[in-house]
N, C-alpha and C positions, 0 to 999 in steps of 0.2 A: 620029531625033531626039534628040540627046543632051542639049539644053537645056530639057527638059521638067521642071518643077516635081515634086518627090515628092509622093504621095498624101496627103492630109491624113489625119490620125486621125481615129477615130470620136469623137463626143463623150462617150461613156460612158468610153473611155480617157483623155481629156484631163481629165475631172472627177475622175478618182482621183489625179492627180498633184498634189503639194503647189503650193501658188499662191506666187507670189512679188509682193513688194509693197514698194515704196519709202517710207520712213517718215521724215518730217523730224521731229527732235526739238529742243528747246531743250537747249543744251550741259549746262546744269545737271541737268536732268531724265535726260538719256542718262547723265551720270555717277553719279547716285542709282541707276538703273535697273542699270547695270553691277556698282555696289557690292552690290546686292541680289541679283543674278543669281549673283556670284561667291560671297556667303555662303551661297547655297543649291545650290552647285557645279552651276550652269547656265550656259549662254551666254544673253547679252543676248536673242538671239532665242528660245530656248526659254523664257525669263522672259516676254517679251511674251507668248507664244503661251499659256502658263500662266495669266498674267494675264486676257487677252482670253477665255479659255475659262470660267475662274471667273467673271466679271463676266456672260457670255452665261447661264451656268446660274443664277446668283443672280437674274437678270431673267427667267428662264423663257424663253429665246431660243435655247438651245444646240440646234442641229438635232440630231434623232435619228440621223441618218446620218451624224454626225460621228465619224470614227474616233478611238479613245483616242489618247492621246499615247504614243509608244514608249517602252518602260522604259529607263532610264538604265543605261548599263554594257554589258558583252558578255552575250550572250544565252548559258545554260548548255550546254556541250556534251552532246550527245545523238545516238544513231544516226539517220541521216534517216528510217528506216522507224517510228520511235517517236514517239508524240505528246509534246508538251511534258510536262514533269512539274510537277505543281501541289503547292505545299506544303500539308501538312494543316492544316485548319481548327482553331482552338482553341476548347474549349468554354467558353461564356460564363458568367462567374461573377455570381451576384446581388450586388447592392450589399450590403456588410456581411458577406458570407459569405467573402472572402479576407482574408489576413493584412494586405493593405496598406490596405485601406478600413477596418479596425477604429479605433475611437476610441484 
């Protein structure tokens, strides 16, 4: 039987994929969103996701299982057997102790 349908994926695998969604916008809203996204060097899609995540977080509704937005740009080159390189953390400077905050 060659006309069999392919086996369905497990629900866990399906939930890890990014979801697609049709969004209808007023043309003026879309233009404003596209300009804002361009100003921040994002695509309109990435800007929408950024704004939705920020709104969900501010409302206390961002799910804990939500994966972070992937970083922009090309990932750093590294051998496949080494873990990713993390930049060193800068020590915190108390207010008024640095040259920039001084009056």
